[in-house]
N, C-alpha and C positions, 0 to 999 in steps of 0.2 A: 290556164289553171290559176285561180285566185289564191291568195295566201290563206284564206280560211279553209279552202278545200285542201290545200297543200298540207296544212297542219294535221289533217285527218287521213290523207291519202298516201303520203310518201313515207316509206320505210327505207332507211339506209344504215349501213354499217361503216363506221369510221375507225381509222387507226391513227393514233398519235405518232407522228413522225419525229417530233422533237419538241423539247421544252427548254427554254432558257430563262431561269428565274431572274437572273441579273438584268436581262433585257426585257423581261415580262412578255415573252413571246411564246406562241404555240403554233406548230405547223401540223396539219392533219390531212389525211387522204380519205376520200370515200372509196371503200374497197368492195362494196356490194350493195345491192338494193335497186330501188326503182329508177334512180338516175343513171345507173350504169348499164352494164350488160349490152353495150352497143345499141341501146334503145335511144338514149338521148346524148350521153357523153361517154367517150372512151376512157377518159381520166378526169379526175377532179381533185384539186389540192387547195386547201384553205390556209390562210395565214391570219393570225390574230395577234395584235400587240396592244398593250395597255400602257399609257403614259400618265402618271399623276399630274393633275393640274398644279400650277405653281401659285395660283392665287390663294387667298385665305378662305375660300369657300369649300375647299376640299374637292373630292371627286376625282375622276379620271377621264381621259379621252381614250376611247377604244377605236382601233382601226382594224377593219376586216377587208381582206382582198382574196382573190382566188385566181388560179390558173386552171384551164380546162381545155379538153380537146373534144369537139363535137363529133358525134357518131356519123353525121352526114351534114351536107350543106343545108338540108331542109330543116334542121334543128335550129330553133331560135336561140338568141343569146340568153343566158340564164338570169334575166331580169327578175323572174319570179323568185329566185333564190335570194336575191338582194332584198326584195319585199318581205320575204319570209323571215330572214335574219333580222331585219329592222324591226319587225313586229315582235319577234321573240325578245330582243334586247329591250324594247319599250316595255313589254310586260314584266321583264325581270327588274327593270329600273323602278317601275310602279310598285312592285312587290317589296323591293328593298327599302324604298322611301316610306312605305306604309308601316314598316315594322317599328 
């Protein structure tokens, strides 16, 4: 599945597990939807952290990672999720820079 198809085809429900304002981190879990229900993954948890850049140009560095359990060995690694997330953040960055 390509990222363009993923933008249209996948519906998920997420739950925020934790927010740490001081560390600028968010932890979330996918609790329902197309990725779960033992079709692709048994569990999926994402981690996002934002670190301000220390140079004079402003901006921040965003790090995103995940832990998951595949529903079976036949399920591929979630590379398409990485591509999807990258595309979403690029679109968000473009939008914010155009404002």
